[in-house]
N, C-alpha and C positions, 0 to 999 in steps of 0.2 A: 477594298480598303478606302476609307474616307480620310481626307486630310483635314487637319484642324483649320478653321477659316482664318486663323491669325498667322499661319505659316507664310503667306505672301507678304504680309505687313512686316513680319520680323525679318524676312529675307531682304526686303527693300531697305529697312533700317540698317541692316548689316552691310549691304552694298553701299549705301550712302556714307556710313562711317568709314568703310575701307577707302572709298574715293577721297574723302576729306583727309584722312591720314596720309594717303599716298600723295595728294597735292601739297600738303604742308611739308612733308618730309623731302619731296623731290625738288621743290622750288628753290631752296638755297643752293642746290647742286647744279641745276641747269640754268638758273636765272642769271641775268647780266650782273656784273660786279663793278660797274662804273659809278663810284660814289662821288658826289660833289656837295658843296655847301647847301644848295637848294634842296636836294633830296633828303638831307639830314635834318633840315628845319621842320618845325611843326607846320602843317598846312591849315590855313584859315581862309579858305575860299578866295585865294589870290591876294589877300591883304597881308602886308608884312605883320608878323606877330608883334604885339606890344610887349615890352618887358613886364614881367609879373614879379611881385615880391616873393621871397622864399616862403613856402607854406601855402601859396595859392591865392592869398588875398581874400577879400570878402565879396560875395555876390549881392547885388541888390535884391531886396525882398520881392521885387516885381517878377523875378524868375520863378520864385517859389509859388507866388500867387497864380501865375500862368500855368504852372504844372498842376496845381490843385484844381484849377478850372478845367483843364484837359481831362483829368481823372474823373471829375463829376460828369462831364458830358460823354466821356467814354463809357462810363458805367450805365448811363441812360441808354446808349446805343446797345449795350450788351443785354439790357432788359427788353429792348424792342424786338430782338430776333426771336426768342422763344414765344413771345406773344404773337408775333406775326405767323409763326408756324402753326400755332394752335388757336388761331383766331376763331375759326368756325366752331370749335369744340367749347370755347369759353362763352360764346353767346354775348348777350347784352351786358351781363355783369363784367366780363373781361374788357369790353369796350369802354364802359364807364370808368372802370378802375384805371385803364391806360390813359384816358383823357384826363383824369384827375392827376395822374403821375406827370404827364406832359405839362399840364398847367402849372403844377408846382415847380417843375424845373424851369419853365418859361418865366415864372415870377422871379426866381433866383437869377436867371440870365439877365432880365431887364434891370434888376437891382444892381448887378455887377456892371452892366453897361452904363447905367446912369451915374454910378459912382466913379467911372473912369477906369475900371479894372481892365478893360480891353484896349486901352490906349497904350501904345508902346513908345513912351517918351523918356 
């Protein structure tokens, strides 16, 4: 009798889910219950939290620009992995295409850098 090759993976997923459910459900029962003001406050890397207006206030556009830049360079990295795996099979054509892709992203990076998009002021 042959086992399905996915049985160990499914078993590991079930074991992980059971461990997570057990940990979350048992923590309130066995964990310490010494509450104080510091534990109930929001944690911001050791800095006292600044009061925020109701509704959350507005974020500077700089946060969104940084997030979009991260996504662009993250997608570039995602494209580099399959290319690296199949580098020999793609030959010269794959190499030239990846060089063009990296040059295009590098041009965008230098444009953002020159415009001050990477300065966090």
